mmCIF file as gemmi writes it, N, C-alpha and C atoms, coordinates in Angstrom:
data_model
loop_
_atom_site.group_PDB
_atom_site.id
_atom_site.type_symbol
_atom_site.label_atom_id
_atom_site.label_alt_id
_atom_site.label_comp_id
_atom_site.label_asym_id
_atom_site.label_entity_id
_atom_site.label_seq_id
_atom_site.pdbx_PDB_ins_code
_atom_site.Cartn_x
_atom_site.Cartn_y
_atom_site.Cartn_z
_atom_site.occupancy
_atom_site.B_iso_or_equiv
_atom_site.pdbx_formal_charge
_atom_site.auth_seq_id
_atom_site.auth_asym_id
_atom_site.pdbx_PDB_model_num
ATOM 1 N N . UNK Axp A 1 ? 29.055 -40.604 12.061 1 0 ? 1 A 1
ATOM 2 C CA . UNK Axp A 1 ? 27.169 -40.308 12.055 1 0 ? 1 A 1
ATOM 3 C C . UNK Axp A 1 ? 26.742 -39.553 11.14 1 0 ? 1 A 1
ATOM 4 N N . UNK Axp A 2 ? 25.721 -39.278 10.342 1 0 ? 2 A 1
ATOM 5 C CA . UNK Axp A 2 ? 25.055 -38.33 9.577 1 0 ? 2 A 1
ATOM 6 C C . UNK Axp A 2 ? 24.323 -37.779 9.877 1 0 ? 2 A 1
ATOM 7 N N . UNK Axp A 3 ? 24.008 -36.722 9.407 1 0 ? 3 A 1
ATOM 8 C CA . UNK Axp A 3 ? 22.684 -35.566 9.699 1 0 ? 3 A 1
ATOM 9 C C . UNK Axp A 3 ? 21.467 -36.2 9.526 1 0 ? 3 A 1
ATOM 10 N N . UNK Axp A 4 ? 21.309 -37.498 8.432 1 0 ? 4 A 1
ATOM 11 C CA . UNK Axp A 4 ? 20.31 -38.027 8.483 1 0 ? 4 A 1
ATOM 12 C C . UNK Axp A 4 ? 20.039 -39.262 9.196 1 0 ? 4 A 1
ATOM 13 N N . UNK Axp A 5 ? 21.232 -39.663 10.114 1 0 ? 5 A 1
ATOM 14 C CA . UNK Axp A 5 ? 20.873 -40.853 11.17 1 0 ? 5 A 1
ATOM 15 C C . UNK Axp A 5 ? 19.876 -40.601 12.109 1 0 ? 5 A 1
ATOM 16 N N . UNK Axp A 6 ? 18.691 -42.159 11.94 1 0 ? 6 A 1
ATOM 17 C CA . UNK Axp A 6 ? 17.714 -41.788 13.227 1 0 ? 6 A 1
ATOM 18 C C . UNK Axp A 6 ? 16.569 -41.512 12.407 1 0 ? 6 A 1
ATOM 19 N N . UNK Axp A 7 ? 16.665 -40.495 11.43 1 0 ? 7 A 1
ATOM 20 C CA . UNK Axp A 7 ? 15.449 -39.903 10.976 1 0 ? 7 A 1
ATOM 21 C C . UNK Axp A 7 ? 14.269 -41.167 9.727 1 0 ? 7 A 1
ATOM 22 N N . UNK Axp A 8 ? 12.847 -41.043 9.988 1 0 ? 8 A 1
ATOM 23 C CA . UNK Axp A 8 ? 12.329 -41.617 9.676 1 0 ? 8 A 1
ATOM 24 C C . UNK Axp A 8 ? 12.031 -41.712 7.878 1 0 ? 8 A 1
ATOM 25 N N . UNK Axp A 9 ? 12.425 -42.67 7.179 1 0 ? 9 A 1
ATOM 26 C CA . UNK Axp A 9 ? 11.789 -42.505 5.595 1 0 ? 9 A 1
ATOM 27 C C . UNK Axp A 9 ? 10.447 -41.816 5.525 1 0 ? 9 A 1
ATOM 28 N N . UNK Axp A 10 ? 10.246 -41.004 4.501 1 0 ? 10 A 1
ATOM 29 C CA . UNK Axp A 10 ? 9.033 -40.431 4.451 1 0 ? 10 A 1
ATOM 30 C C . UNK Axp A 10 ? 8.325 -40.734 2.886 1 0 ? 10 A 1
ATOM 31 N N . UNK Axp A 11 ? 7.225 -40.997 2.503 1 0 ? 11 A 1
ATOM 32 C CA . UNK Axp A 11 ? 6.765 -41.356 1.082 1 0 ? 11 A 1
ATOM 33 C C . UNK Axp A 11 ? 6.521 -39.845 0.471 1 0 ? 11 A 1
ATOM 34 N N . UNK Axp A 12 ? 7.071 -39.636 -0.784 1 0 ? 12 A 1
ATOM 35 C CA . UNK Axp A 12 ? 6.48 -38.415 -1.541 1 0 ? 12 A 1
ATOM 36 C C . UNK Axp A 12 ? 5.144 -38.606 -1.502 1 0 ? 12 A 1
ATOM 37 N N . UNK Axp A 13 ? 4.325 -37.336 -1.604 1 0 ? 13 A 1
ATOM 38 C CA . UNK Axp A 13 ? 2.747 -36.85 -2.4 1 0 ? 13 A 1
ATOM 39 C C . UNK Axp A 13 ? 2.414 -36.071 -1.54 1 0 ? 13 A 1
ATOM 40 N N . UNK Axp A 14 ? 0.987 -35.958 -1.965 1 0 ? 14 A 1
ATOM 41 C CA . UNK Axp A 14 ? 0.154 -34.657 -1.196 1 0 ? 14 A 1
ATOM 42 C C . UNK Axp A 14 ? 0.115 -35.26 0.369 1 0 ? 14 A 1
ATOM 43 N N . UNK Axp A 15 ? -0.483 -34.142 1.047 1 0 ? 15 A 1
ATOM 44 C CA . UNK Axp A 15 ? -0.47 -34.434 2.251 1 0 ? 15 A 1
ATOM 45 C C . UNK Axp A 15 ? -1.917 -34.424 2.557 1 0 ? 15 A 1
ATOM 46 N N . UNK Axp A 16 ? -2.556 -35.049 3.539 1 0 ? 16 A 1
ATOM 47 C CA . UNK Axp A 16 ? -3.96 -34.861 3.651 1 0 ? 16 A 1
ATOM 48 C C . UNK Axp A 16 ? -4.34 -36.597 3.692 1 0 ? 16 A 1
ATOM 49 N N . UNK Axp A 17 ? -5.415 -36.664 2.832 1 0 ? 17 A 1
ATOM 50 C CA . UNK Axp A 17 ? -6.147 -37.911 3.161 1 0 ? 17 A 1
ATOM 51 C C . UNK Axp A 17 ? -5.475 -39.139 2.612 1 0 ? 17 A 1
ATOM 52 N N . UNK Axp A 18 ? -4.554 -38.428 1.522 1 0 ? 18 A 1
ATOM 53 C CA . UNK Axp A 18 ? -4.002 -39.877 0.138 1 0 ? 18 A 1
ATOM 54 C C . UNK Axp A 18 ? -2.675 -39.68 0.983 1 0 ? 18 A 1
ATOM 55 N N . UNK Axp A 19 ? -2.279 -39.19 2.239 1 0 ? 19 A 1
ATOM 56 C CA . UNK Axp A 19 ? -1.059 -39.389 3.026 1 0 ? 19 A 1
ATOM 57 C C . UNK Axp A 19 ? -0.394 -40.434 3.229 1 0 ? 19 A 1
ATOM 58 N N . UNK Axp A 20 ? 0.774 -40.939 3.006 1 0 ? 20 A 1
ATOM 59 C CA . UNK Axp A 20 ? 1.153 -42.658 3.192 1 0 ? 20 A 1
ATOM 60 C C . UNK Axp A 20 ? 1.961 -42.417 4.264 1 0 ? 20 A 1
ATOM 61 N N . UNK Axp A 21 ? 1.82 -43.128 5.528 1 0 ? 21 A 1
ATOM 62 C CA . UNK Axp A 21 ? 2.637 -43.286 6.845 1 0 ? 21 A 1
ATOM 63 C C . UNK Axp A 21 ? 3.071 -44.687 6.884 1 0 ? 21 A 1
ATOM 64 N N . UNK Axp A 22 ? 4.248 -44.555 7.402 1 0 ? 22 A 1
ATOM 65 C CA . UNK Axp A 22 ? 4.945 -46.016 7.844 1 0 ? 22 A 1
ATOM 66 C C . UNK Axp A 22 ? 4.352 -46.551 8.754 1 0 ? 22 A 1
ATOM 67 N N . UNK Axp A 23 ? 3.475 -47.764 8.723 1 0 ? 23 A 1
ATOM 68 C CA . UNK Axp A 23 ? 2.77 -48.411 9.476 1 0 ? 23 A 1
ATOM 69 C C . UNK Axp A 23 ? 3.754 -49.676 9.818 1 0 ? 23 A 1
ATOM 70 N N . UNK Axp A 24 ? 3.494 -50.59 11.301 1 0 ? 24 A 1
ATOM 71 C CA . UNK Axp A 24 ? 4.242 -51.446 11.72 1 0 ? 24 A 1
ATOM 72 C C . UNK Axp A 24 ? 3.845 -52.733 11.732 1 0 ? 24 A 1
ATOM 73 N N . UNK Axp A 25 ? 4.229 -53.388 11.559 1 0 ? 25 A 1
ATOM 74 C CA . UNK Axp A 25 ? 3.36 -54.978 11.469 1 0 ? 25 A 1
ATOM 75 C C . UNK Axp A 25 ? 4.063 -55.965 12.477 1 0 ? 25 A 1
ATOM 76 N N . UNK Axp A 26 ? 3.606 -56.294 13.016 1 0 ? 26 A 1
ATOM 77 C CA . UNK Axp A 26 ? 3.728 -57.706 14.277 1 0 ? 26 A 1
ATOM 78 C C . UNK Axp A 26 ? 3.032 -59.256 13.684 1 0 ? 26 A 1
ATOM 79 N N . UNK Axp A 27 ? 4.284 -60.262 13.737 1 0 ? 27 A 1
ATOM 80 C CA . UNK Axp A 27 ? 4.212 -61.361 13.344 1 0 ? 27 A 1
ATOM 81 C C . UNK Axp A 27 ? 4.247 -61.951 14.193 1 0 ? 27 A 1
ATOM 82 N N . UNK Axp A 28 ? 3.593 -62.8 14.885 1 0 ? 28 A 1
ATOM 83 C CA . UNK Axp A 28 ? 4.483 -63.966 16.305 1 0 ? 28 A 1
ATOM 84 C C . UNK Axp A 28 ? 3.847 -65.741 15.198 1 0 ? 28 A 1
ATOM 85 N N . UNK Axp A 29 ? 4.983 -66.491 15.868 1 0 ? 29 A 1
ATOM 86 C CA . UNK Axp A 29 ? 5.205 -67.652 15.434 1 0 ? 29 A 1
ATOM 87 C C . UNK Axp A 29 ? 4.806 -68.714 16.51 1 0 ? 29 A 1
ATOM 88 N N . UNK Axp A 30 ? 4.155 -69.482 16.999 1 0 ? 30 A 1
ATOM 89 C CA . UNK Axp A 30 ? 3.847 -70.232 17.932 1 0 ? 30 A 1
ATOM 90 C C . UNK Axp A 30 ? 4.972 -71.831 17.765 1 0 ? 30 A 1
ATOM 91 N N . UNK Axp A 31 ? 6.14 -71.724 18.535 1 0 ? 31 A 1
ATOM 92 C CA . UNK Axp A 31 ? 6.886 -73.046 18.496 1 0 ? 31 A 1
ATOM 93 C C . UNK Axp A 31 ? 6.836 -74.152 19.6 1 0 ? 31 A 1
ATOM 94 N N . UNK Axp A 32 ? 6.682 -75.276 19.501 1 0 ? 32 A 1
ATOM 95 C CA . UNK Axp A 32 ? 6.21 -76.373 20.538 1 0 ? 32 A 1
ATOM 96 C C . UNK Axp A 32 ? 6.795 -77.614 19.694 1 0 ? 32 A 1
ATOM 97 N N . UNK Axp A 33 ? 8.352 -77.441 20.345 1 0 ? 33 A 1
ATOM 98 C CA . UNK Axp A 33 ? 9.311 -78.61 19.727 1 0 ? 33 A 1
ATOM 99 C C . UNK Axp A 33 ? 9.918 -79.198 21.051 1 0 ? 33 A 1
ATOM 100 N N . UNK Axp A 34 ? 9.904 -80.186 21.022 1 0 ? 34 A 1
ATOM 101 C CA . UNK Axp A 34 ? 10.635 -80.906 22.269 1 0 ? 34 A 1
ATOM 102 C C . UNK Axp A 34 ? 10.313 -79.714 23.363 1 0 ? 34 A 1
ATOM 103 N N . UNK Axp A 35 ? 11.751 -79.724 24.19 1 0 ? 35 A 1
ATOM 104 C CA . UNK Axp A 35 ? 11.644 -78.477 25.408 1 0 ? 35 A 1
ATOM 105 C C . UNK Axp A 35 ? 11.574 -77.286 25.261 1 0 ? 35 A 1
ATOM 106 N N . UNK Axp A 36 ? 11.314 -76.713 24.07 1 0 ? 36 A 1
ATOM 107 C CA . UNK Axp A 36 ? 10.888 -75.594 23.667 1 0 ? 36 A 1
ATOM 108 C C . UNK Axp A 36 ? 9.635 -75.316 23.323 1 0 ? 36 A 1
ATOM 109 N N . UNK Axp A 37 ? 9.083 -74.285 23.979 1 0 ? 37 A 1
ATOM 110 C CA . UNK Axp A 37 ? 7.624 -74.187 23.71 1 0 ? 37 A 1
ATOM 111 C C . UNK Axp A 37 ? 7.173 -72.673 24.085 1 0 ? 37 A 1
ATOM 112 N N . UNK Axp A 38 ? 6.789 -72.096 22.99 1 0 ? 38 A 1
ATOM 113 C CA . UNK Axp A 38 ? 7.006 -70.689 23.084 1 0 ? 38 A 1
ATOM 114 C C . UNK Axp A 38 ? 6.39 -69.586 21.841 1 0 ? 38 A 1
ATOM 115 N N . UNK Axp A 39 ? 6.853 -68.241 21.772 1 0 ? 39 A 1
ATOM 116 C CA . UNK Axp A 39 ? 6.264 -67.596 20.839 1 0 ? 39 A 1
ATOM 117 C C . UNK Axp A 39 ? 7.617 -66.683 20.198 1 0 ? 39 A 1
ATOM 118 N N . UNK Axp A 40 ? 7.776 -66.56 18.976 1 0 ? 40 A 1
ATOM 119 C CA . UNK Axp A 40 ? 8.692 -65.681 18.768 1 0 ? 40 A 1
ATOM 120 C C . UNK Axp A 40 ? 7.962 -64.871 17.883 1 0 ? 40 A 1
ATOM 121 N N . UNK Axp A 41 ? 8.391 -63.322 17.902 1 0 ? 41 A 1
ATOM 122 C CA . UNK Axp A 41 ? 8.194 -62.185 17.359 1 0 ? 41 A 1
ATOM 123 C C . UNK Axp A 41 ? 8.931 -61.66 16.269 1 0 ? 41 A 1
ATOM 124 N N . UNK Axp A 42 ? 8.095 -61.162 15.068 1 0 ? 42 A 1
ATOM 125 C CA . UNK Axp A 42 ? 8.6 -60.51 14.539 1 0 ? 42 A 1
ATOM 126 C C . UNK Axp A 42 ? 8.35 -58.932 14.148 1 0 ? 42 A 1
ATOM 127 N N . UNK Axp A 43 ? 9.119 -58.235 13.892 1 0 ? 43 A 1
ATOM 128 C CA . UNK Axp A 43 ? 8.788 -56.583 13.821 1 0 ? 43 A 1
ATOM 129 C C . UNK Axp A 43 ? 8.949 -56.435 12.424 1 0 ? 43 A 1
ATOM 130 N N . UNK Axp A 44 ? 8.135 -55.876 11.486 1 0 ? 44 A 1
ATOM 131 C CA . UNK Axp A 44 ? 8.46 -54.938 10.338 1 0 ? 44 A 1
ATOM 132 C C . UNK Axp A 44 ? 7.66 -53.985 9.852 1 0 ? 44 A 1
ATOM 133 N N . UNK Axp A 45 ? 8.28 -53.319 9.133 1 0 ? 45 A 1
ATOM 134 C CA . UNK Axp A 45 ? 6.837 -52.109 8.793 1 0 ? 45 A 1
ATOM 135 C C . UNK Axp A 45 ? 7.017 -52.181 7.15 1 0 ? 45 A 1
ATOM 136 N N . UNK Axp A 46 ? 5.675 -51.576 6.392 1 0 ? 46 A 1
ATOM 137 C CA . UNK Axp A 46 ? 5.278 -51.678 5.5 1 0 ? 46 A 1
ATOM 138 C C . UNK Axp A 46 ? 6.6 -51.055 4.502 1 0 ? 46 A 1
ATOM 139 N N . UNK Axp A 47 ? 7.825 -51.138 4.629 1 0 ? 47 A 1
ATOM 140 C CA . UNK Axp A 47 ? 8.593 -50.744 3.708 1 0 ? 47 A 1
ATOM 141 C C . UNK Axp A 47 ? 8.957 -52.11 3.047 1 0 ? 47 A 1
ATOM 142 N N . UNK Axp A 48 ? 8.877 -53.051 3.964 1 0 ? 48 A 1
ATOM 143 C CA . UNK Axp A 48 ? 9.058 -54.707 3.621 1 0 ? 48 A 1
ATOM 144 C C . UNK Axp A 48 ? 8.044 -54.999 2.939 1 0 ? 48 A 1
ATOM 145 N N . UNK Axp A 49 ? 8.197 -55.11 1.795 1 0 ? 49 A 1
ATOM 146 C CA . UNK Axp A 49 ? 6.972 -55.93 1.047 1 0 ? 49 A 1
ATOM 147 C C . UNK Axp A 49 ? 6.286 -57.115 1.377 1 0 ? 49 A 1
ATOM 148 N N . UNK Axp A 50 ? 5.13 -57.393 1.616 1 0 ? 50 A 1
ATOM 149 C CA . UNK Axp A 50 ? 4.894 -58.812 1.572 1 0 ? 50 A 1
ATOM 150 C C . UNK Axp A 50 ? 4.74 -59.552 1.286 1 0 ? 50 A 1
ATOM 151 N N . UNK Axp A 51 ? 4.059 -60.686 1.122 1 0 ? 51 A 1
ATOM 152 C CA . UNK Axp A 51 ? 4.303 -61.616 0.2 1 0 ? 51 A 1
ATOM 153 C C . UNK Axp A 51 ? 5.146 -63.311 0.517 1 0 ? 51 A 1
ATOM 154 N N . UNK Axp A 52 ? 5.246 -63.965 -0.468 1 0 ? 52 A 1
ATOM 155 C CA . UNK Axp A 52 ? 5.822 -65.16 -0.119 1 0 ? 52 A 1
ATOM 156 C C . UNK Axp A 52 ? 7.119 -64.809 0.346 1 0 ? 52 A 1
ATOM 157 N N . UNK Axp A 53 ? 7.958 -64.176 0.076 1 0 ? 53 A 1
ATOM 158 C CA . UNK Axp A 53 ? 9.218 -64.287 0.249 1 0 ? 53 A 1
ATOM 159 C C . UNK Axp A 53 ? 9.276 -63.978 1.542 1 0 ? 53 A 1
ATOM 160 N N . UNK Axp A 54 ? 8.565 -62.814 2.415 1 0 ? 54 A 1
ATOM 161 C CA . UNK Axp A 54 ? 8.593 -62.032 3.422 1 0 ? 54 A 1
ATOM 162 C C . UNK Axp A 54 ? 8.249 -63.529 4.269 1 0 ? 54 A 1
ATOM 163 N N . UNK Axp A 55 ? 7.021 -64.575 3.915 1 0 ? 55 A 1
ATOM 164 C CA . UNK Axp A 55 ? 6.975 -65.491 4.951 1 0 ? 55 A 1
ATOM 165 C C . UNK Axp A 55 ? 7.969 -66.821 5.164 1 0 ? 55 A 1
ATOM 166 N N . UNK Axp A 56 ? 8.323 -66.806 3.739 1 0 ? 56 A 1
ATOM 167 C CA . UNK Axp A 56 ? 9.273 -67.548 3.896 1 0 ? 56 A 1
ATOM 168 C C . UNK Axp A 56 ? 10.708 -67.482 4.416 1 0 ? 56 A 1
ATOM 169 N N . UNK Axp A 57 ? 11.211 -65.726 4.666 1 0 ? 57 A 1
ATOM 170 C CA . UNK Axp A 57 ? 11.916 -65.308 5.639 1 0 ? 57 A 1
ATOM 171 C C . UNK Axp A 57 ? 11.673 -65.6 6.938 1 0 ? 57 A 1
ATOM 172 N N . UNK Axp A 58 ? 10.519 -65.167 7.384 1 0 ? 58 A 1
ATOM 173 C CA . UNK Axp A 58 ? 9.905 -65.225 8.896 1 0 ? 58 A 1
ATOM 174 C C . UNK Axp A 58 ? 10.012 -67.157 9.146 1 0 ? 58 A 1
ATOM 175 N N . UNK Axp A 59 ? 9.852 -67.865 8.18 1 0 ? 59 A 1
ATOM 176 C CA . UNK Axp A 59 ? 10.017 -69.14 8.469 1 0 ? 59 A 1
ATOM 177 C C . UNK Axp A 59 ? 11.361 -69.243 8.846 1 0 ? 59 A 1
ATOM 178 N N . UNK Axp A 60 ? 12.211 -69.421 8.093 1 0 ? 60 A 1
ATOM 179 C CA . UNK Axp A 60 ? 13.763 -69.395 8.092 1 0 ? 60 A 1
ATOM 180 C C . UNK Axp A 60 ? 14.287 -68.853 9.603 1 0 ? 60 A 1
ATOM 181 N N . UNK Axp A 61 ? 14.268 -67.585 9.893 1 0 ? 61 A 1
ATOM 182 C CA . UNK Axp A 61 ? 14.303 -66.869 10.937 1 0 ? 61 A 1
ATOM 183 C C . UNK Axp A 61 ? 13.932 -67.686 12.09 1 0 ? 61 A 1
ATOM 184 N N . UNK Axp A 62 ? 12.469 -68.609 12.337 1 0 ? 62 A 1
ATOM 185 C CA . UNK Axp A 62 ? 11.89 -69.282 13.385 1 0 ? 62 A 1
ATOM 186 C C . UNK Axp A 62 ? 12.653 -70.522 13.607 1 0 ? 62 A 1
ATOM 187 N N . UNK Axp A 63 ? 13.461 -71.254 12.112 1 0 ? 63 A 1
ATOM 188 C CA . UNK Axp A 63 ? 14.071 -72.247 12.28 1 0 ? 63 A 1
ATOM 189 C C . UNK Axp A 63 ? 15.353 -72.153 13.167 1 0 ? 63 A 1
ATOM 190 N N . UNK Axp A 64 ? 15.88 -70.962 12.244 1 0 ? 64 A 1
ATOM 191 C CA . UNK Axp A 64 ? 17.328 -70.776 12.779 1 0 ? 64 A 1
ATOM 192 C C . UNK Axp A 64 ? 17.006 -70.358 14.597 1 0 ? 64 A 1
ATOM 193 N N . UNK Axp A 65 ? 16.249 -69.532 15.135 1 0 ? 65 A 1
ATOM 194 C CA . UNK Axp A 65 ? 16.315 -69.087 16.137 1 0 ? 65 A 1
ATOM 195 C C . UNK Axp A 65 ? 16.012 -70.784 17.292 1 0 ? 65 A 1
ATOM 196 N N . UNK Axp A 66 ? 15.283 -71.299 16.333 1 0 ? 66 A 1
ATOM 197 C CA . UNK Axp A 66 ? 14.629 -72.63 17.467 1 0 ? 66 A 1
ATOM 198 C C . UNK Axp A 66 ? 15.699 -73.676 16.996 1 0 ? 66 A 1
ATOM 199 N N . UNK Axp A 67 ? 16.875 -73.541 16.079 1 0 ? 67 A 1
ATOM 200 C CA . UNK Axp A 67 ? 17.608 -74.688 16.574 1 0 ? 67 A 1
ATOM 201 C C . UNK Axp A 67 ? 18.916 -74.163 17.65 1 0 ? 67 A 1
ATOM 202 N N . UNK Axp A 68 ? 18.839 -72.583 17.634 1 0 ? 68 A 1
ATOM 203 C CA . UNK Axp A 68 ? 19.807 -72.239 18.544 1 0 ? 68 A 1
ATOM 204 C C . UNK Axp A 68 ? 19.3 -72.611 20.017 1 0 ? 68 A 1
ATOM 205 N N . UNK Axp A 69 ? 18.326 -72.545 20.509 1 0 ? 69 A 1
ATOM 206 C CA . UNK Axp A 69 ? 17.573 -72.708 21.477 1 0 ? 69 A 1
ATOM 207 C C . UNK Axp A 69 ? 17.398 -74.145 22.272 1 0 ? 69 A 1
ATOM 208 N N . UNK Axp A 70 ? 17.209 -75.116 21.167 1 0 ? 70 A 1
ATOM 209 C CA . UNK Axp A 70 ? 17.343 -76.845 21.065 1 0 ? 70 A 1
ATOM 210 C C . UNK Axp A 70 ? 19.232 -76.922 21.483 1 0 ? 70 A 1
ATOM 211 N N . UNK Axp A 71 ? 19.875 -76.272 20.769 1 0 ? 71 A 1
ATOM 212 C CA . UNK Axp A 71 ? 20.742 -76.287 20.922 1 0 ? 71 A 1
ATOM 213 C C . UNK Axp A 71 ? 21.676 -75.87 22.535 1 0 ? 71 A 1
ATOM 214 N N . UNK Axp A 72 ? 21.114 -74.748 22.853 1 0 ? 72 A 1
ATOM 215 C CA . UNK Axp A 72 ? 21.156 -74.648 24.283 1 0 ? 72 A 1
ATOM 216 C C . UNK Axp A 72 ? 20.851 -74.995 25.288 1 0 ? 72 A 1
ATOM 217 N N . UNK Axp A 73 ? 19.792 -76.297 24.776 1 0 ? 73 A 1
ATOM 218 C CA . UNK Axp A 73 ? 19.501 -77.006 26.441 1 0 ? 73 A 1
ATOM 219 C C . UNK Axp A 73 ? 19.725 -78.621 26.139 1 0 ? 73 A 1
ATOM 220 N N . UNK Axp A 74 ? 20.619 -78.382 24.989 1 0 ? 74 A 1
ATOM 221 C CA . UNK Axp A 74 ? 21.475 -79.611 24.761 1 0 ? 74 A 1
ATOM 222 C C . UNK Axp A 74 ? 20.782 -80.981 23.945 1 0 ? 74 A 1
ATOM 223 N N . UNK Axp A 75 ? 19.805 -80.685 23.019 1 0 ? 75 A 1
ATOM 224 C CA . UNK Axp A 75 ? 19.112 -81.225 22.093 1 0 ? 75 A 1
ATOM 225 C C . UNK Axp A 75 ? 19.994 -81.103 20.902 1 0 ? 75 A 1
ATOM 226 N N . UNK Axp A 76 ? 20.286 -81.703 20.159 1 0 ? 76 A 1
ATOM 227 C CA . UNK Axp A 76 ? 21.179 -81.49 18.741 1 0 ? 76 A 1
ATOM 228 C C . UNK Axp A 76 ? 20.342 -81.98 17.505 1 0 ? 76 A 1
């Protein structure tokens, strides 16, 4: 383990009103598919850029988790 492990990345720039901080974003996806009904949550910070790629990733992860849950319930 290095000395930098666990440190939060910092933005370079002036300290004060223009100081940038790392924000958190939480996305929730409601899923209702056969025996599976509920919410999937995805946590990201603002180091991950927004846009279409992020939303496509959220949709892909939702479908992947839904597939696993359906297989656990015996649905193929």
